[in-house]
C-alpha positions as CSV (number, residue, x, y, z in Angstrom):
1,M,104.0,44.7,87.1
2,K,103.6,47.7,89.3
3,Q,103.5,51.1,87.5
4,F,106.6,53.1,88.2
5,L,105.0,56.5,88.3
6,P,101.4,57.8,88.2
7,K,100.3,58.7,84.6
8,E,99.5,62.3,85.7
9,F,102.9,62.9,87.4
10,Q,104.9,65.5,85.5
11,I,108.5,64.4,85.3
12,P,110.9,67.0,86.9
13,Q,113.1,68.7,84.3
14,G,116.0,69.0,86.8
15,F,117.3,71.8,88.9
16,K,120.1,74.3,89.2
17,T,122.5,75.2,92.0
18,D,125.3,77.6,92.3
19,K,127.7,74.8,91.3
20,F,125.9,72.8,88.6
21,K,122.7,72.1,86.8
22,L,120.9,68.9,86.4
23,R,118.9,68.2,83.3
24,M,117.7,65.3,81.1
25,L,120.6,63.4,79.5
26,T,120.2,63.2,75.7
27,V,122.2,61.9,72.7
28,N,123.4,65.5,72.2
29,D,125.5,65.1,75.3
30,V,127.5,62.2,74.0
31,E,130.9,63.9,73.6
32,K,130.8,65.6,77.0
33,D,129.4,62.5,78.7
34,F,132.1,60.3,77.1
35,D,134.8,62.7,78.2
36,A,133.5,62.6,81.8
37,V,133.3,58.8,81.8
38,K,136.6,58.1,80.1
39,S,138.5,60.6,82.3
40,S,137.1,58.8,85.4
41,E,137.2,55.2,84.2
42,E,139.1,53.7,87.2
43,H,137.0,55.9,89.6
44,L,133.8,54.5,88.1
45,K,134.8,50.9,87.9
46,N,132.2,48.7,89.5
47,F,129.8,51.6,89.8
48,F,126.7,49.5,89.2
49,G,128.0,46.6,91.2
50,I,130.9,44.2,91.4
51,N,129.8,42.2,88.3
52,S,129.3,45.3,86.1
53,T,131.8,45.9,83.4
54,W,130.7,49.6,82.8
55,P,132.6,51.7,81.8
56,Q,135.3,49.3,80.8
57,N,136.0,49.3,77.0
58,L,133.5,52.1,76.5
59,T,133.7,53.6,73.0
60,L,132.1,56.8,71.8
61,E,129.7,54.7,69.6
62,K,128.7,52.5,72.6
63,D,128.2,55.6,74.8
64,L,125.9,57.0,72.0
65,E,123.9,53.7,72.2
66,D,123.7,54.0,76.0
67,L,122.5,57.7,75.8
68,R,120.0,56.8,73.1
69,W,118.6,54.1,75.4
70,H,118.5,56.5,78.4
71,Q,116.7,59.1,76.3
72,E,114.1,56.6,75.1
73,E,113.5,55.3,78.6
74,F,113.1,58.9,79.8
75,E,110.6,59.7,77.1
76,Q,108.7,56.4,77.8
77,R,108.7,57.2,81.5
78,K,110.5,53.9,82.4
79,S,113.6,55.4,83.9
80,F,115.2,58.8,84.1
81,A,118.8,59.7,83.4
82,Y,120.0,63.3,84.1
83,T,123.3,64.8,83.3
84,V,125.1,67.0,85.8
85,M,126.5,69.9,83.8
86,S,128.7,72.8,84.6
87,L,126.7,76.1,84.8
88,N,128.0,77.1,81.4
89,E,127.2,73.7,79.9
90,E,130.8,73.2,78.8
91,N,131.5,70.1,80.9
92,C,129.6,67.1,82.0
93,L,130.3,66.7,85.7
94,G,128.5,63.4,86.3
95,C,125.1,61.8,86.1
96,V,122.0,60.9,88.2
97,Y,119.8,57.9,87.4
98,V,116.3,57.3,88.7
99,F,115.3,53.6,88.2
100,P,112.4,51.6,89.4
101,S,113.7,49.7,92.4
102,R,114.3,45.9,92.2
103,K,114.1,45.6,95.9
104,K,110.7,44.8,97.4
105,G,109.2,47.7,99.5
106,Y,111.1,50.4,97.6
107,D,109.9,52.6,94.8
108,A,113.1,53.8,93.2
109,D,116.8,53.3,93.1
110,I,118.8,56.5,92.7
111,F,122.4,56.2,91.4
112,M,124.7,59.1,91.0
113,W,128.3,59.8,90.1
114,V,130.7,62.7,89.5
115,R,133.8,62.7,87.4
116,K,137.0,62.0,89.3
117,S,138.3,65.6,89.1
118,E,135.0,66.9,90.6
119,F,135.0,64.1,93.2
120,D,138.5,65.3,94.3
121,K,137.1,68.9,94.6
122,G,134.3,67.7,96.9
123,L,131.4,67.8,94.5
124,D,130.0,64.3,95.3
125,P,128.6,65.1,98.8
126,V,127.2,68.4,97.5
127,L,125.4,66.5,94.6
128,E,124.2,63.8,96.9
129,K,122.6,66.3,99.3
130,A,121.0,68.3,96.5
131,V,119.6,65.2,94.8
132,K,118.2,63.7,98.0
133,K,116.4,67.0,98.7
134,W,115.1,67.1,95.1
135,I,113.9,63.5,95.1
136,T,112.1,64.1,98.4
137,K,110.5,67.3,97.3
138,E,109.7,66.7,93.6
139,W,109.1,63.0,93.2
140,P,106.2,60.9,94.5
141,F,108.2,58.1,96.1
142,N,107.6,56.8,99.6
143,A,110.8,54.6,99.9
144,V,114.0,55.2,97.9
145,L,117.3,53.4,97.9
146,Y,120.7,55.0,97.1
147,P,122.7,51.9,96.1
148,R,126.4,52.0,96.7
149,R,125.8,54.9,99.2
150,E,123.4,53.7,101.8
151,V,123.0,50.0,101.2
C-alpha cells in the first residue's frame, strides 16, 4: 500500500482567519462537536454519500468514539480531522477531514462541512476557499479530490 505522507512531513497544525480557526479535532471537543452535528442533522444527511447513515442516530457516546478514532488516526498519521472553531473557541462551526484518496491517481480526499446556522450565514464557501488554499500551500499533495463538491 502506498504511504499517505512522507515520514519527514510535519503535519500542519491548522490555521486561523478573521472568521474561524482550524485545529486538530480531539476528544476534548466532543460536546461542541456533538452540538454542531445534532443542530445540523438534516443538513448533514448523506454527507459521506448516499449510503452513509452518519449522523443519523448519533449519540454523545458514539460521537466520543468517533472523535477518539479521529484523534488516533491523526496521531498515527493515517488521516486528519480538524475542527472549525469560532475564534473564541466557544462553538464548533464544522469540520475538515483529510483522508487518503480511494480514487486512483489522487493523493487525498478532502471533506468539509459547516453547521447549518453557519451555512445559512455564508461560511461554507469561505471555508472551502481557505481550505483549498491551505491544502495547496501546506500539504505535499499533487492531486486532491473534494468529494461532494467537485466530483
